[in-house]
C-alpha positions in Angstrom: 61.4 -10.5 -54.8 61.1 -14.0 -56.5 62.7 -14.9 -59.8 59.6 -15.9 -61.6 56.0 -15.3 -60.7 53.0 -17.3 -62.5 50.0 -15.0 -63.2 46.9 -17.3 -62.8 44.3 -14.7 -62.2 42.7 -13.4 -65.5 42.3 -9.9 -64.2 45.9 -9.7 -63.3 47.1 -11.2 -66.6 44.8 -8.4 -68.3 46.5 -5.7 -66.2 49.9 -6.9 -66.9 49.3 -7.0 -70.7 48.6 -3.3 -70.8 51.8 -1.9 -72.8 52.3 1.0 -70.3 51.9 -1.4 -67.2 53.9 -4.0 -68.7 57.1 -1.8 -68.9 57.1 -0.5 -65.3 57.8 -3.6 -63.2 61.2 -3.9 -65.2 62.0 -0.1 -64.2 61.2 -1.1 -60.6 63.5 -4.4 -60.4 65.2 -2.3 -57.6 63.2 -0.3 -55.0 62.7 3.1 -56.4 60.2 6.0 -56.4 57.1 5.5 -58.6 58.6 8.5 -60.6 60.1 6.0 -63.3 56.5 5.7 -64.3 56.5 9.3 -65.6 58.9 8.0 -68.3 56.7 5.2 -69.3 53.3 6.8 -69.0 51.9 10.5 -69.2 52.1 12.1 -65.8 48.2 12.0 -65.4 48.4 8.1 -65.8 51.4 7.5 -63.5 49.4 7.1 -60.2 46.7 4.9 -61.8 49.2 2.8 -63.6 51.2 2.0 -60.4 48.0 1.6 -58.4 46.8 -1.1 -60.7 50.1 -3.1 -60.6 49.9 -2.9 -56.8 46.5 -3.9 -56.6 47.3 -7.0 -58.7 50.6 -7.6 -56.6 52.9 -7.0 -59.4 54.6 -4.4 -57.6 54.8 -3.8 -53.8 55.3 -0.9 -51.5 58.7 -0.9 -49.9 58.9 2.4 -48.1 57.1 5.7 -47.8 59.2 8.9 -47.4 58.1 12.3 -46.5 59.5 15.1 -48.7 58.0 18.4 -47.4 54.1 18.1 -48.1 54.6 15.1 -50.4 54.9 11.3 -49.5 57.1 9.5 -51.9 56.1 5.9 -52.3 59.2 3.5 -53.0 58.0 0.6 -54.9 59.6 -2.6 -56.2 58.6 -5.4 -58.6 57.4 -8.5 -56.9 59.2 -10.8 -59.4 62.1 -10.6 -61.7 59.8 -11.9 -64.4 56.3 -13.0 -64.9 54.9 -15.8 -66.7 51.2 -15.9 -67.8 49.3 -19.1 -67.3 47.6 -20.4 -70.4 44.3 -20.6 -68.5 44.5 -16.9 -67.5 45.5 -16.0 -70.9 42.7 -17.9 -72.4 40.3 -16.0 -70.1 41.7 -12.7 -71.2 41.2 -13.7 -74.8 37.5 -14.9 -74.2 36.9 -11.5 -72.4 38.5 -9.5 -75.4 36.4 -11.5 -77.8 33.3 -11.1 -76.1 33.8 -7.2 -76.0 34.5 -7.1 -79.8 
């Protein structure tokens, strides 16, 4: 895990700004099951929240464990903290303004 990751991609910046998604990487500073997401998001959003963060490389798969009929995914944040680049943030702001 790197100390600081700079987010340059506007789509990644937008995903990281979602309130539920923003809290999850801090809970996954150490490899853990995605179950901490249940404390951050309602159960039905837990999987989509984690998948979005994984798709944007804000969390990464460390290990998969079989527990009966279930595969537990152990995830970890890819950085201790994230910094949004001004260009990515400006693009997110432009997109938000265009939708309004």
